[in-house]
C-alpha positions as CSV (number, residue, x, y, z in Angstrom):
1,M,12.2,-164.0,-31.7
2,E,14.9,-164.6,-34.3
3,N,13.7,-167.1,-36.9
4,S,16.9,-167.8,-38.9
5,I,18.6,-171.0,-40.0
6,H,21.7,-172.2,-41.9
7,I,21.0,-175.0,-44.3
8,I,23.9,-176.9,-45.8
9,T,23.1,-178.9,-49.0
10,H,25.2,-181.6,-50.7
11,D,24.4,-180.2,-54.1
12,V,22.7,-177.2,-55.7
13,P,19.0,-177.9,-54.9
14,Y,17.6,-176.3,-58.1
15,P,16.2,-177.3,-60.5
16,A,14.4,-179.8,-58.4
17,D,14.7,-182.5,-61.0
18,F,16.0,-185.5,-59.2
19,G,15.3,-187.3,-55.9
20,G,18.3,-186.0,-54.0
21,V,17.2,-182.3,-54.2
22,I,13.3,-182.4,-54.4
23,D,12.9,-182.6,-50.6
24,I,15.5,-179.9,-50.1
25,F,14.1,-177.3,-52.5
26,Y,10.5,-177.6,-51.4
27,K,11.6,-177.5,-47.8
28,I,13.4,-174.2,-48.5
29,K,10.3,-172.9,-50.3
30,W,7.9,-173.8,-47.5
31,L,10.2,-172.6,-44.7
32,Y,10.4,-169.3,-46.5
33,K,6.6,-169.2,-46.7
34,T,6.3,-169.7,-42.9
35,G,8.7,-166.8,-42.2
36,V,12.0,-168.5,-41.7
37,K,15.1,-166.6,-42.8
38,I,17.4,-169.0,-44.6
39,H,21.1,-168.8,-45.1
40,L,21.9,-171.4,-47.7
41,H,25.2,-173.1,-48.2
42,C,25.5,-175.3,-51.3
43,F,28.3,-177.6,-52.5
44,K,28.8,-177.4,-56.2
45,N,30.0,-180.2,-58.5
46,I,28.4,-180.2,-61.9
47,R,25.2,-178.2,-61.3
48,P,25.7,-174.4,-61.5
49,A,24.7,-171.6,-59.2
50,Q,21.0,-170.7,-59.4
51,T,19.5,-167.2,-59.0
52,E,16.1,-168.9,-58.3
53,L,17.4,-169.8,-54.8
54,N,17.8,-166.1,-54.0
55,K,14.0,-165.7,-54.0
56,Y,13.7,-167.8,-50.8
57,C,17.0,-167.2,-49.0
58,E,18.7,-164.3,-47.2
59,T,22.0,-165.4,-48.4
60,V,23.2,-168.2,-50.8
61,T,26.9,-169.2,-50.7
62,Y,28.5,-171.8,-52.9
63,Y,31.5,-174.1,-52.2
64,K,33.5,-176.2,-54.6
65,R,33.4,-179.9,-53.8
66,K,37.1,-181.1,-53.4
67,K,37.5,-184.6,-54.8
68,I,41.2,-185.0,-55.4
69,T,42.3,-184.2,-51.8
70,A,39.3,-185.9,-50.2
71,L,40.5,-189.5,-49.9
72,S,40.5,-190.9,-46.4
73,F,40.8,-194.4,-44.9
74,C,38.6,-193.3,-41.9
75,I,35.9,-191.0,-43.1
76,P,33.5,-191.6,-46.1
77,F,34.5,-189.9,-49.4
78,I,31.0,-188.3,-49.6
79,V,31.8,-186.5,-46.4
80,T,35.5,-185.6,-46.8
81,S,34.9,-184.2,-50.3
82,R,32.6,-181.6,-48.6
83,K,35.0,-180.4,-46.0
84,N,35.6,-176.6,-46.4
85,S,37.2,-174.2,-44.0
86,T,35.3,-171.2,-45.5
87,L,32.0,-172.9,-44.7
88,L,33.0,-173.4,-41.1
89,Q,34.0,-169.7,-40.8
90,N,30.7,-168.6,-42.3
91,L,28.7,-170.9,-39.9
92,K,30.6,-169.5,-36.9
93,K,29.7,-165.8,-37.7
94,D,26.5,-166.2,-35.7
95,N,24.7,-168.8,-33.5
96,Y,21.8,-169.7,-35.7
97,P,20.6,-173.3,-35.8
98,I,22.1,-175.5,-38.6
99,L,20.3,-178.0,-40.7
100,F,22.6,-180.5,-42.4
101,E,21.1,-182.0,-45.5
102,G,22.4,-185.5,-45.7
103,I,25.3,-187.3,-44.0
104,H,27.4,-185.8,-46.8
105,T,27.4,-182.3,-45.2
106,T,28.3,-183.3,-41.6
107,Y,32.1,-183.2,-41.5
108,Y,32.2,-180.4,-38.9
109,L,29.4,-181.9,-36.9
110,Y,31.5,-185.0,-36.7
111,K,34.5,-182.9,-35.6
112,N,32.4,-181.5,-32.7
113,E,32.5,-177.9,-33.9
114,F,28.9,-177.1,-32.8
115,E,28.5,-178.7,-29.4
116,N,26.7,-175.7,-27.9
117,R,24.5,-175.0,-30.9
118,K,21.1,-176.3,-32.2
119,T,21.8,-178.7,-35.1
120,F,19.6,-181.0,-37.1
121,L,20.5,-183.8,-39.6
122,R,18.1,-184.6,-42.4
123,L,18.8,-188.2,-43.5
124,F,18.4,-189.1,-47.1
125,N,18.8,-192.9,-46.4
126,V,20.6,-195.1,-44.0
127,E,23.6,-194.5,-46.1
128,H,25.7,-197.6,-45.4
129,I,22.7,-199.8,-46.4
130,Y,22.2,-197.7,-49.5
131,Y,25.8,-198.0,-50.6
132,D,25.8,-201.7,-49.9
133,T,22.8,-202.1,-52.2
134,L,24.6,-200.1,-54.9
135,A,27.6,-202.5,-54.6
136,K,25.3,-205.5,-55.0
137,N,23.8,-204.1,-58.2
138,E,27.1,-202.8,-59.7
139,S,28.8,-204.9,-62.4
140,N,31.9,-202.6,-62.8
141,I,34.5,-204.1,-60.4
142,F,36.1,-200.7,-59.5
143,K,32.7,-199.0,-58.8
144,K,31.7,-202.1,-56.8
145,L,34.8,-201.9,-54.7
146,Y,34.3,-198.2,-54.1
147,F,30.7,-198.7,-53.0
148,L,31.7,-201.6,-50.6
149,I,34.5,-199.5,-49.0
150,E,32.2,-196.5,-48.7
151,S,29.5,-198.6,-47.1
152,K,31.9,-199.9,-44.4
153,L,33.2,-196.4,-43.7
154,L,29.6,-195.1,-43.6
155,K,28.5,-197.7,-41.1
156,K,31.2,-196.5,-38.6
157,Y,30.6,-192.9,-39.4
158,E,26.8,-193.1,-38.9
159,L,27.3,-194.7,-35.5
160,S,29.7,-191.9,-34.5
161,I,27.3,-189.1,-35.3
162,A,24.0,-190.8,-34.3
163,N,23.9,-188.9,-31.0
164,K,25.6,-185.7,-31.9
165,T,22.4,-184.0,-33.2
166,K,18.7,-184.4,-33.7
167,I,18.0,-186.6,-36.6
168,L,15.0,-186.2,-39.0
169,T,14.3,-189.3,-41.2
170,L,12.4,-189.7,-44.4
171,S,10.8,-193.0,-43.3
172,T,9.8,-194.7,-40.1
173,Q,12.1,-197.7,-41.1
174,D,15.1,-195.4,-41.1
175,L,14.0,-194.0,-37.8
176,D,13.8,-197.6,-36.3
177,I,17.3,-198.5,-37.7
178,Y,18.8,-195.4,-36.1
179,N,17.0,-196.1,-32.8
180,T,17.9,-199.8,-32.6
181,F,21.1,-200.3,-34.5
182,F,22.8,-196.9,-33.7
183,S,21.1,-196.3,-30.3
184,A,20.2,-192.8,-31.4
185,K,18.3,-191.0,-28.7
186,D,16.8,-188.0,-30.6
187,V,15.2,-189.1,-33.9
188,A,12.0,-188.0,-35.5
189,F,10.1,-188.8,-38.7
190,L,9.7,-185.8,-40.9
191,P,7.9,-186.6,-44.2
192,V,9.4,-185.5,-47.5
193,F,8.5,-182.1,-48.9
194,L,6.8,-182.4,-52.3
195,P,5.9,-180.3,-55.3
196,Y,2.3,-181.6,-55.2
197,N,-0.5,-180.3,-53.0
198,N,-3.4,-182.2,-54.5
199,I,-4.2,-185.5,-56.2
200,A,-4.2,-185.0,-60.0
201,S,-4.9,-188.6,-61.0
202,H,-7.5,-189.4,-63.7
203,A,-10.2,-192.0,-63.2
204,G,-10.8,-194.6,-65.8
205,K,-8.3,-196.8,-67.7
206,G,-5.0,-196.5,-69.5
207,K,-3.6,-198.6,-72.3
208,Y,-0.1,-199.4,-71.0
209,C,2.1,-200.1,-67.9
210,L,4.9,-197.8,-67.0
211,Y,8.2,-197.8,-65.1
212,H,9.8,-194.4,-64.7
213,G,13.1,-193.4,-63.1
214,N,16.7,-192.3,-63.7
215,L,18.0,-195.1,-66.0
216,D,21.5,-193.8,-65.5
217,V,21.3,-195.4,-62.0
218,N,22.4,-199.0,-62.0
219,E,19.9,-200.1,-59.4
220,N,17.0,-198.8,-61.6
221,T,18.5,-200.5,-64.7
222,E,18.6,-203.8,-62.8
223,V,15.0,-203.4,-61.7
224,V,13.9,-202.8,-65.3
225,L,15.9,-205.8,-66.6
226,W,14.2,-208.0,-64.0
227,L,10.8,-206.8,-65.1
228,M,11.6,-207.4,-68.8
229,Q,13.1,-210.9,-68.2
230,N,10.8,-212.2,-65.5
231,V,7.4,-210.5,-65.9
232,F,6.7,-208.9,-69.3
233,N,8.5,-211.7,-71.2
234,T,5.2,-213.7,-70.7
235,L,2.7,-210.9,-71.0
236,Q,1.3,-209.2,-74.1
237,I,0.4,-206.0,-72.2
238,P,2.3,-202.9,-73.5
239,F,5.1,-201.8,-71.1
240,I,6.8,-198.4,-71.4
241,I,10.1,-197.6,-69.7
242,A,10.9,-193.9,-69.4
243,G,13.9,-192.2,-67.9
244,K,17.2,-190.4,-68.2
245,K,20.1,-192.0,-70.1
246,P,19.1,-195.6,-70.7
247,S,22.2,-197.8,-71.3
248,K,22.9,-199.7,-74.6
249,K,22.3,-202.9,-72.7
250,L,18.8,-201.8,-71.7
251,L,18.0,-200.5,-75.2
252,N,19.1,-203.7,-76.8
253,S,17.2,-205.9,-74.3
254,A,14.0,-204.0,-75.0
255,K,14.3,-204.7,-78.7
256,K,13.7,-208.4,-78.0
257,Y,10.1,-207.8,-76.9
258,K,7.3,-206.5,-79.2
259,N,5.3,-205.2,-76.2
260,I,8.2,-203.2,-74.6
261,S,9.4,-199.7,-75.6
262,I,11.8,-197.2,-74.0
263,V,11.3,-193.4,-73.9
264,P,14.8,-192.1,-73.4
265,S,15.3,-188.8,-71.4
266,P,11.7,-187.5,-71.7
267,T,11.0,-183.9,-70.9
268,E,9.4,-183.3,-67.5
269,E,6.1,-182.5,-69.2
270,N,6.2,-185.7,-71.3
271,M,7.1,-187.8,-68.2
272,Q,4.1,-186.4,-66.3
273,L,1.8,-187.3,-69.2
274,L,3.2,-190.8,-69.3
275,I,2.6,-191.2,-65.5
276,A,-0.9,-189.8,-65.7
277,N,-2.0,-191.9,-68.7
278,A,-0.6,-195.2,-67.6
279,Q,-3.0,-197.9,-66.4
280,I,-0.4,-199.2,-63.9
281,N,2.7,-197.5,-62.6
282,I,5.1,-200.4,-61.7
283,L,7.8,-199.4,-59.3
284,P,9.6,-202.2,-57.5
285,S,12.8,-201.4,-55.6
286,F,15.9,-203.3,-54.5
287,N,16.6,-200.7,-51.8
288,K,14.7,-200.6,-48.5
289,T,15.9,-197.3,-47.1
290,G,14.7,-193.7,-47.6
291,V,11.5,-192.8,-49.4
292,K,10.7,-193.4,-53.1
293,L,9.9,-190.1,-54.6
294,K,8.9,-191.6,-58.0
295,L,6.3,-193.6,-56.2
296,L,4.8,-190.5,-54.6
297,N,4.8,-188.9,-58.0
298,A,2.8,-191.8,-59.3
299,L,0.4,-191.8,-56.3
300,Y,-0.3,-188.1,-56.7
301,N,-0.5,-188.1,-60.5
302,G,-1.2,-191.7,-61.7
303,R,-3.6,-194.5,-61.5
304,H,-2.9,-198.0,-60.0
305,C,0.5,-198.4,-58.4
306,L,2.2,-201.8,-58.1
307,V,5.3,-202.2,-56.0
308,N,7.2,-204.7,-53.9
309,I,7.6,-204.7,-50.1
310,A,11.0,-203.0,-50.3
311,G,9.5,-200.1,-52.3
312,V,7.1,-199.1,-49.5
313,S,9.0,-200.3,-46.4
314,G,8.7,-197.7,-43.6
315,S,6.9,-195.2,-45.8
316,G,3.3,-195.8,-44.8
317,L,2.3,-195.9,-48.5
318,N,1.5,-199.6,-48.6
319,T,-2.3,-198.9,-48.1
320,F,-2.4,-197.0,-51.4
321,C,-0.4,-199.6,-53.4
322,H,-0.8,-203.1,-54.7
323,I,2.0,-205.3,-53.5
324,A,3.8,-208.2,-55.3
325,D,7.2,-209.7,-54.5
326,T,7.6,-212.6,-57.0
327,S,7.4,-212.6,-60.8
328,K,4.4,-214.8,-60.5
329,D,2.7,-212.3,-58.2
330,Y,3.5,-209.5,-60.5
331,I,2.0,-211.2,-63.6
332,I,-1.2,-212.0,-61.7
333,K,-1.5,-208.5,-60.3
334,I,-0.8,-206.8,-63.7
335,E,-3.4,-208.9,-65.5
336,Q,-5.9,-208.1,-62.8
337,L,-5.3,-204.4,-62.5
338,F,-5.0,-203.9,-66.3
339,A,-8.7,-204.8,-66.5
340,E,-9.9,-202.6,-63.6
341,D,-11.0,-199.0,-63.7
342,F,-9.2,-196.6,-61.4
343,T,-12.1,-195.0,-59.5
344,Q,-13.0,-191.7,-57.9
345,K,-13.4,-193.5,-54.6
346,E,-9.7,-194.6,-54.8
347,M,-8.7,-191.1,-55.7
348,Q,-10.5,-189.7,-52.6
349,H,-9.0,-192.3,-50.3
350,R,-5.5,-191.3,-51.6
351,S,-6.2,-187.6,-51.3
352,T,-7.4,-187.7,-47.7
353,A,-4.7,-190.0,-46.4
354,L,-1.7,-188.4,-48.2
355,K,-2.7,-184.9,-47.1
356,N,-2.4,-186.1,-43.5
357,I,1.2,-187.1,-44.0
358,Y,2.6,-184.9,-46.8
359,D,1.4,-181.5,-45.6
360,N,4.2,-179.1,-46.6
361,N,2.9,-176.3,-44.4
362,K,2.5,-178.4,-41.3
363,N,5.9,-180.0,-41.8
364,A,7.6,-176.6,-42.2
365,L,6.0,-175.4,-39.0
366,F,7.4,-178.5,-37.3
367,I,10.9,-177.4,-38.3
368,Q,10.2,-173.9,-37.2
369,E,9.2,-175.0,-33.8
370,L,12.5,-176.9,-33.5
371,L,14.4,-173.6,-33.9
372,H,13.2,-172.2,-30.6
């Protein structure tokens, strides 16, 4: 039986160094391991073509994202900028199933070009909620306006494609939203594919708390500023903030506190050392949709994890984390956890439970079954 699939990605999924491509790259890798022949179609923007992808794919084709001609008053920009007639021609050369990675890649699904074909949509988030959250956390008026317009267009667009394909969500919360709000009839939860196979945490105690994430993302900057101004302003416990491209505003804010330091743009190796050696990985979120890959990194490789309800909503990860939602709760939890050893028993509990959900081989076989 033919075991081939087209996968369309919104960006080049290697190196797998940010949240938007980690699931894609490790999905490709594990589908290859289970015998699936992959025909990969990647949209290019800044990231270049990567020969590494040829190891796992029968073919890899790249398409330039068209931004200037992509403006529309009806369809989201993230979708219209990935409209490409050559892509459509390539997809129609055979009848293999198609996996659309993200709403971003679904223009021809929206246009009903594959009505008699097996298709699947991997959701990254409930995108209109995600863009609305970006708008709320954006101070630049032009960016804020763009996010608000995109959110409104995405809401209509998501409704229009909710029943055009089988949908695979990253969280049970996103599944529930598509079932209830969009009345989608064919939705399944498919856990994120990860680079980790085993728990690598260290028992014992660390000497600092850590927030890690892409500090070039405004939402993450706002989270860090909130932690500085509402939690660590009253604590003497060392707090390290690590991530890409911290803003001047963030760097200047950190200088006000003796116990707070920023590690700008650490290497991947240094970031993993910071996560492993921290006593508490503190990862609140202002966004409820999708799954938080930085939290999974901390659960597999770090000690205590402290989050808010939004940070674990629909992920099933709340049983492995400590939860706080107010600044007062955070202060109490941090003082408590900073004094507590992280134990072998906690590591074993994490290991057993996480393997039941984030089993890359099992989840790749689930996709393989959908192809037939």
